[in-house]
C-alpha positions in Angstrom: -10.8 49.4 -102.5 -12.2 52.6 -102.5 -15.6 53.8 -101.5 -18.0 56.7 -101.4 -18.9 56.2 -97.7 -18.7 59.6 -95.6 -16.7 58.7 -93.1 -15.3 61.5 -90.2 -12.5 62.9 -90.7 -10.1 60.9 -88.4 -11.3 57.7 -89.9 -10.9 58.7 -93.5 -7.4 57.1 -93.7 -7.2 54.1 -91.8 -3.9 52.5 -90.8 -3.7 49.0 -88.7 -1.9 48.2 -85.8 2.1 47.5 -87.0 1.9 44.8 -84.4 -1.3 43.3 -85.3 0.0 43.5 -88.9 2.6 40.5 -88.3 0.0 38.1 -87.0 -0.1 36.7 -90.3 3.1 35.3 -89.8 2.8 33.5 -86.7 1.2 30.2 -88.2 4.4 29.7 -90.2 6.0 26.8 -89.3 8.9 27.1 -87.1 8.4 30.9 -86.8 9.9 32.4 -83.4 8.1 35.7 -82.5 9.8 38.2 -80.0 7.0 40.7 -81.1 3.6 40.1 -79.1 3.0 42.2 -76.3 1.1 39.7 -74.8 1.6 37.4 -71.5 2.8 34.1 -71.8 -0.4 31.5 -72.2 1.5 28.8 -70.3 1.8 31.0 -67.0 -1.8 31.7 -66.4 -3.1 30.3 -63.6 -5.7 28.0 -65.0 -6.2 26.1 -61.7 -7.0 29.1 -59.7 -9.2 30.9 -62.4 -10.9 27.6 -62.8 -11.6 27.1 -59.5 -13.2 30.7 -59.4 -15.1 30.1 -62.5 -16.7 27.1 -61.3 -17.8 28.6 -58.3 -19.4 31.8 -59.3 -21.0 29.2 -61.9 -23.9 28.8 -59.2 -24.8 32.2 -59.4 -25.4 32.6 -63.0 -28.8 34.1 -62.8 -27.2 37.3 -61.4 -23.9 37.9 -63.3 -25.5 37.0 -66.7 -27.6 39.9 -66.4 -26.6 43.4 -66.4 -24.6 44.8 -63.8 -23.9 48.6 -62.6 -21.7 50.5 -64.7 -19.3 51.5 -62.3 -18.5 47.9 -61.6 -19.3 44.8 -59.6 -19.2 45.9 -55.5 -17.3 42.9 -54.9 -14.3 43.9 -57.4 -14.5 47.3 -56.6 -13.8 46.1 -53.1 -11.2 43.6 -54.1 -9.3 46.5 -56.4 -9.5 48.9 -53.4 -7.6 46.1 -51.5 -5.0 45.8 -54.3 -4.7 49.1 -54.6 -4.3 49.3 -51.2 -0.9 47.2 -51.4 0.0 49.9 -54.1 0.1 52.5 -51.9 -2.7 53.8 -53.2 -5.6 54.6 -50.8 -9.1 54.4 -52.8 -12.1 53.1 -51.8 -14.4 50.9 -53.7 -16.3 54.2 -54.7 -13.2 55.9 -55.9 -12.7 53.0 -58.6 -14.5 52.5 -62.0 -14.3 49.1 -63.7 -13.3 49.0 -67.0 -13.3 46.5 -69.9 -9.7 46.5 -69.9 -7.3 49.6 -69.1 -7.7 50.9 -72.9 -11.3 51.1 -72.2 -10.4 53.4 -69.7 -7.9 55.7 -71.9 -11.0 56.0 -74.2 -13.3 57.0 -72.0 -11.1 59.6 -70.6 -10.6 60.8 -74.5 -14.1 61.3 -74.6 -14.9 62.7 -71.3 -11.7 65.5 -71.3 -10.5 65.8 -75.2 -12.2 68.0 -77.8 -11.1 68.5 -81.2 -7.7 70.6 -81.6 -6.9 70.1 -77.6 -3.4 69.2 -77.2 -2.4 66.2 -75.3 1.4 65.2 -74.3 2.7 61.8 -75.1 5.8 60.1 -74.7 8.3 59.4 -78.0 8.4 56.4 -78.4 4.6 55.4 -77.0 2.0 52.8 -76.9 0.6 52.6 -80.5 -2.9 52.5 -79.5 -2.5 55.7 -77.2 -1.3 57.6 -80.2 -4.1 56.2 -82.2 -6.5 57.2 -79.6 -5.6 60.6 -79.7 -5.5 60.8 -83.2 -9.1 59.4 -83.4 -9.7 62.3 -80.8 -8.8 65.3 -82.8 -5.9 66.2 -80.6 -3.3 67.9 -81.3 -0.2 65.6 -80.2 2.8 66.9 -79.1 5.5 64.1 -78.2 8.0 64.6 -75.4 11.2 62.5 -75.6 12.8 59.6 -73.1 16.0 58.6 -72.1 17.1 55.8 -69.5 15.6 56.8 -66.9 12.2 58.5 -68.4 11.0 60.8 -70.1 12.8 64.5 -70.7 12.2 66.9 -67.8 13.4 69.8 -69.7 11.3 69.0 -72.7 8.3 68.4 -70.8 8.8 71.4 -68.9 9.1 73.6 -72.1 5.9 71.7 -73.2 3.6 72.4 -70.4 4.7 75.9 -70.8 4.3 76.5 -74.4 1.5 74.3 -75.2 -0.7 74.2 -72.2 -1.4 70.8 -73.0 -5.1 69.4 -72.0 -3.6 66.0 -70.7 -0.4 64.1 -70.5 -0.4 60.3 -71.3 2.7 58.1 -69.9 3.7 54.7 -69.2 6.2 55.5 -66.1 6.6 52.1 -64.7 8.2 49.2 -67.5 7.1 51.4 -70.2 5.6 49.6 -73.8 7.8 49.7 -75.9 11.1 50.9 -74.0 10.8 48.8 -70.7 12.1 51.8 -69.1 11.1 52.7 -65.6 10.8 56.3 -64.7 13.4 57.1 -61.5 12.0 58.1 -58.5 13.9 61.9 -58.8 12.4 62.5 -62.1 8.7 61.2 -60.5 9.1 63.7 -58.1 10.0 66.2 -60.3 7.6 65.6 -62.8 5.0 66.3 -60.3 6.0 69.3 -59.1 6.0 70.4 -62.9 2.7 69.3 -63.3 1.6 71.1 -59.9 2.5 74.0 -61.4 0.0 73.6 -64.4 -3.4 72.8 -65.7 -2.3 69.2 -67.2 -4.0 66.5 -66.2 -2.1 63.2 -66.2 -2.9 59.9 -67.0 -0.5 57.1 -65.3 -1.1 54.0 -67.4 0.6 51.4 -64.9 -0.3 47.6 -66.6 3.4 46.3 -66.1 4.4 47.8 -62.8 3.4 44.4 -60.7 6.1 42.9 -63.2 9.3 44.1 -61.4 12.1 41.3 -61.4 14.9 43.3 -60.0 15.9 46.5 -58.8 14.2 48.5 -55.9 10.5 48.9 -55.9 9.4 52.8 -57.1 6.1 54.4 -56.1 3.7 55.0 -58.5 2.9 58.8 -59.4 -0.5 58.0 -58.0 1.0 57.1 -54.8 3.8 59.8 -54.7 1.5 62.2 -55.3 -1.0 61.3 -52.4 0.9 64.0 -50.0 1.2 66.8 -52.7 -0.4 69.2 -54.5 -1.1 67.4 -57.7 -3.4 64.3 -56.1 -6.4 65.4 -57.9 -4.6 66.1 -61.3 -3.5 62.3 -61.3 -5.9 59.6 -63.4 -4.6 56.0 -62.6 -5.4 53.3 -64.9 -4.5 49.7 -64.7 -5.4 46.3 -65.7 -5.1 42.4 -64.7 -4.4 41.8 -68.5 -0.6 41.2 -67.7 -0.7 39.4 -64.5 -3.5 37.1 -64.4 -5.6 36.8 -68.1 -5.8 39.5 -71.0 -9.3 37.6 -71.9 -10.4 38.7 -68.4 -10.9 41.7 -70.0 -10.6 43.6 -66.6 -9.4 47.1 -66.0 -9.9 49.8 -63.5 -9.5 53.4 -63.3 -8.9 55.6 -59.9 -9.6 59.7 -60.3 -11.0 62.8 -59.0 -15.1 61.8 -58.7 -15.9 65.0 -61.4 -13.8 62.9 -63.8 -15.0 59.3 -62.8 -18.4 60.6 -62.9 -18.2 61.5 -66.7 -16.5 58.3 -67.4 -19.4 56.6 -66.0 -21.4 58.3 -68.6 -19.2 57.8 -71.7 -19.0 53.9 -70.5 -23.0 53.6 -70.4 -22.9 54.7 -74.0 -20.2 52.7 -74.7 -20.7 48.9 -73.4 -23.3 49.7 -70.6 -21.3 47.4 -67.9 -18.1 45.2 -68.1 -19.1 41.4 -68.3 -20.3 40.5 -64.5 -19.8 37.3 -64.8 -15.8 37.9 -65.7 -16.3 40.6 -63.2 -17.5 38.0 -60.5 -14.5 35.7 -61.4 -11.6 37.9 -61.2 -13.2 39.5 -57.7 -13.4 35.8 -56.3 -9.8 35.0 -57.7 -7.9 37.9 -56.0 -9.7 37.0 -52.8 -8.0 33.9 -52.7 -4.9 34.9 -52.2 -3.4 33.2 -55.4 -2.8 36.6 -57.0 0.4 37.8 -55.0 1.9 34.1 -55.3 1.0 34.2 -59.2 3.0 37.5 -59.4 6.2 35.5 -58.2 6.1 32.9 -60.9 5.8 35.3 -63.4 8.2 37.4 -62.2 10.7 34.5 -61.8 9.6 33.7 -65.3 10.2 36.8 -66.9 13.6 37.5 -65.2 15.0 34.2 -66.5 13.8 35.2 -70.1 14.9 38.7 -70.1 18.5 37.6 -68.8 18.7 35.1 -71.5 17.8 37.1 -74.3 20.4 40.1 -73.1 23.1 37.4 -72.7 22.2 35.8 -75.8 22.5 38.8 -77.5 25.7 40.0 -76.0 27.2 37.0 -77.2 25.8 36.6 -80.1 26.6 40.2 -81.4 29.2 41.4 -79.4 27.5 44.8 -77.9 27.0 45.9 -81.7 23.3 46.7 -80.9 22.2 49.5 -78.0 19.5 47.6 -75.9 18.1 49.2 -72.6 18.3 46.4 -69.8 14.9 46.3 -68.1 14.1 45.6 -64.4 10.8 44.4 -65.3 7.9 44.4 -67.8 7.9 42.5 -71.0 9.6 44.5 -73.7 13.4 45.2 -74.6 14.1 48.3 -76.6 17.0 48.3 -79.1 18.9 50.7 -81.6 20.7 48.7 -84.8 24.3 50.2 -85.6 24.1 53.5 -87.9 22.6 53.3 -91.3 20.9 50.2 -90.6 16.4 50.4 -90.9 14.4 47.9 -88.6 11.8 47.4 -91.1 14.0 46.3 -93.7 15.7 44.1 -91.2 12.5 42.8 -90.4 12.0 41.3 -93.8 15.1 39.6 -93.6 14.3 38.1 -90.2 11.0 36.7 -91.4 12.9 35.0 -93.9 15.1 33.3 -90.8 11.8 32.7 -89.4 12.1 35.3 -86.5 9.8 38.4 -86.1 10.1 41.6 -83.7 8.2 45.0 -84.0 10.3 47.7 -85.8 10.7 51.2 -83.8 9.0 53.3 -86.2 5.3 52.3 -85.4 5.5 53.5 -81.7 6.1 57.0 -82.6 3.9 60.2 -83.2 6.5 62.0 -84.7 10.4 61.9 -85.2 10.5 58.2 -85.6 13.9 56.6 -85.2 13.9 54.1 -87.9 16.9 52.1 -86.4 14.6 51.0 -83.2 12.7 47.9 -82.6 11.0 46.3 -79.9 11.6 42.7 -78.4 9.0 40.6 -76.1 10.6 38.1 -73.8 7.4 37.3 -72.2 6.0 34.6 -74.6 9.3 32.3 -75.7 11.0 29.6 -73.5 14.9 29.9 -73.3 15.5 27.6 -76.0 13.7 29.7 -78.3 15.0 32.7 -77.1 18.5 31.8 -77.7 17.8 29.9 -81.1 15.8 33.2 -81.9 18.7 35.7 -81.2 21.0 33.5 -83.2 18.4 34.0 -86.3 18.1 37.9 -85.8 22.0 37.6 -85.7 21.8 35.9 -89.6 19.3 38.1 -90.5 21.7 41.7 -89.5 24.6 39.8 -91.2 22.7 39.6 -94.3 21.6 43.3 -94.3 
């Protein structure tokens, strides 16, 4: 159905999220979904959150009013403490509370990007990050990744040739690939950044979800002792570690950048919900957060290992699978000549879902790539879901 409405240029052609398009199949009886990019609801710390909610319910006259755009002081202090544990020496005044880290990204695009500005993004990348750049009118240049992160030769070339305003990346357990940028590459990336005028947005929603291997410092932590410090903007969130319904994220950046983002947020939503901020602050201050992380990472380790082992057993190495050390995702590639979108149709017939890879590309899409999430299915469902996946491949 067409209309004569005079939409702004970026909104004239609207394409929905390839992941949300799959939601209509979730209600099908017996469906096993490896498609969602959300945490496991059965792992939420309901008891701890309920205690925090009940405690904060005695202060509703203040937390149901408007709050400071920068965020509730108690939450900014708690997030400063959390940041210090991550090796990032940020004080409360260095932090802007956002309604999820995705809002932080949107505020940055409003503050930094004008139509025609060049922005770099990984290939593949988080679809909403691609969509945000498109809606901002940015000229998008993609940089490929391999099994230890972004291709630095391509990045160096792109920085020199295109003089981009910013580079958006998820260096730790990226969505969709699950890849963690190696320490060596992080150090070289910061050296490249120091030689350019490019800002880097480090989106870190999954960094706390490491379940194997050695912890690698964030880019923001590594940058503290170098000349690229002011060029890093750090985003993170409680969505993947506590609960996405809290809508609590935060930004750490140079004061000049934060001030512009505060102005953008005043127009956007005035302030993140003060009651939810108060609940999050109280919860972080109880000490339950660190204990809860151990439960999540232990469970995700078991689920990831189960999925990988079942694929190895059922398909005998015929798929290329990246084996993550954390996060929520496994990135795979089908045998030569097979397309993930066509396989998905057969998989849905078998009552199992995944996300075809092309939706994660701004350009040069790999038609045989696909993303699996192990976060929300127990080991029994994972085993059965992989068996159904194999049946779909056998029918291809």
